C-alpha positions in Angstrom: 220.5 -101.0 -31.5 217.1 -101.6 -33.0 213.8 -100.5 -31.5 212.8 -104.2 -30.9 216.0 -104.7 -28.9 215.5 -101.5 -27.0 211.9 -102.6 -26.2 213.2 -106.0 -25.0 215.7 -104.3 -22.7 213.1 -101.9 -21.3 211.0 -104.9 -20.3 214.0 -106.5 -18.6 214.8 -103.2 -16.8 211.3 -102.7 -15.4 211.7 -104.8 -12.3 215.3 -104.0 -11.5 216.3 -101.7 -8.7 218.2 -98.4 -9.1 221.8 -99.1 -8.1 223.6 -95.8 -8.8 222.7 -92.1 -8.2 223.9 -88.9 -9.8 224.0 -86.2 -7.1 225.1 -82.6 -7.1 228.6 -83.6 -7.9 227.4 -84.6 -11.3 229.2 -87.1 -13.5 232.9 -87.6 -12.6 235.6 -90.2 -13.2 234.6 -92.2 -10.1 231.0 -92.4 -11.3 232.1 -93.6 -14.7 234.2 -96.4 -13.1 231.3 -97.5 -11.0 229.0 -97.5 -14.1 231.6 -99.6 -16.0 232.0 -102.1 -13.1 228.2 -102.4 -12.7 227.7 -102.9 -16.4 230.4 -105.5 -16.6 228.7 -107.5 -13.8 225.1 -107.0 -14.8 224.9 -105.7 -18.4 221.7 -103.7 -17.6 221.6 -101.0 -14.8 219.2 -98.4 -13.7 220.5 -95.0 -12.5 218.7 -92.2 -10.7 219.4 -88.4 -10.9 218.8 -86.7 -7.5 216.8 -83.5 -7.3 219.8 -81.5 -6.1 221.8 -82.5 -9.2 222.5 -79.7 -11.7 221.8 -82.1 -14.6 218.7 -83.5 -16.1 218.4 -87.3 -16.4 218.8 -87.1 -20.2 221.9 -85.0 -19.9 223.5 -87.3 -17.3 222.5 -90.4 -19.4 224.1 -89.1 -22.5 227.3 -88.0 -20.8 227.7 -91.3 -19.0 226.9 -93.4 -22.1 229.5 -91.5 -24.1 232.2 -91.8 -21.4 231.5 -95.5 -20.6 230.8 -96.6 -24.1 227.3 -98.0 -23.4 223.8 -97.5 -24.8 221.0 -95.5 -23.2 217.9 -97.8 -23.3 215.4 -95.3 -21.9 215.0 -92.2 -19.8 211.9 -91.7 -17.6 211.6 -88.8 -15.2 214.7 -88.9 -13.0 215.8 -92.4 -13.9 217.5 -93.9 -16.9 218.6 -97.4 -18.0 222.0 -98.2 -19.5 223.1 -101.4 -21.4 226.5 -102.7 -22.4 227.4 -106.2 -23.4 229.7 -107.8 -20.8 232.9 -109.5 -21.8 233.4 -111.3 -18.4 230.0 -112.9 -17.8 229.6 -116.5 -18.8 227.5 -117.0 -21.9 224.6 -118.5 -20.1 224.2 -115.4 -17.8 224.4 -112.8 -20.7 221.4 -111.0 -22.1 220.5 -112.3 -25.5 219.1 -109.6 -27.7 216.4 -110.4 -30.3 217.6 -110.1 -33.9 
């Protein structure tokens, strides 16, 4: 992913709400399934790491991205943004990345 594409996705992610949270249980199989389902439906999601979690946001983002096969767009404070191109969304609803 190029820096231009990453910047474009950061702009799209700015107004969206956090839809998943990583708690003290950390990253598990159920969490990965939820992330995959959310990415398939939306392509771009925001996740928050709670204060009682034993992981930092960067650690959680990298672990989830590796397990789910997606890209980490950005990490800020306790939140991070993930992107993965959807195979089920109709073409007109998909995010078109700049070249």
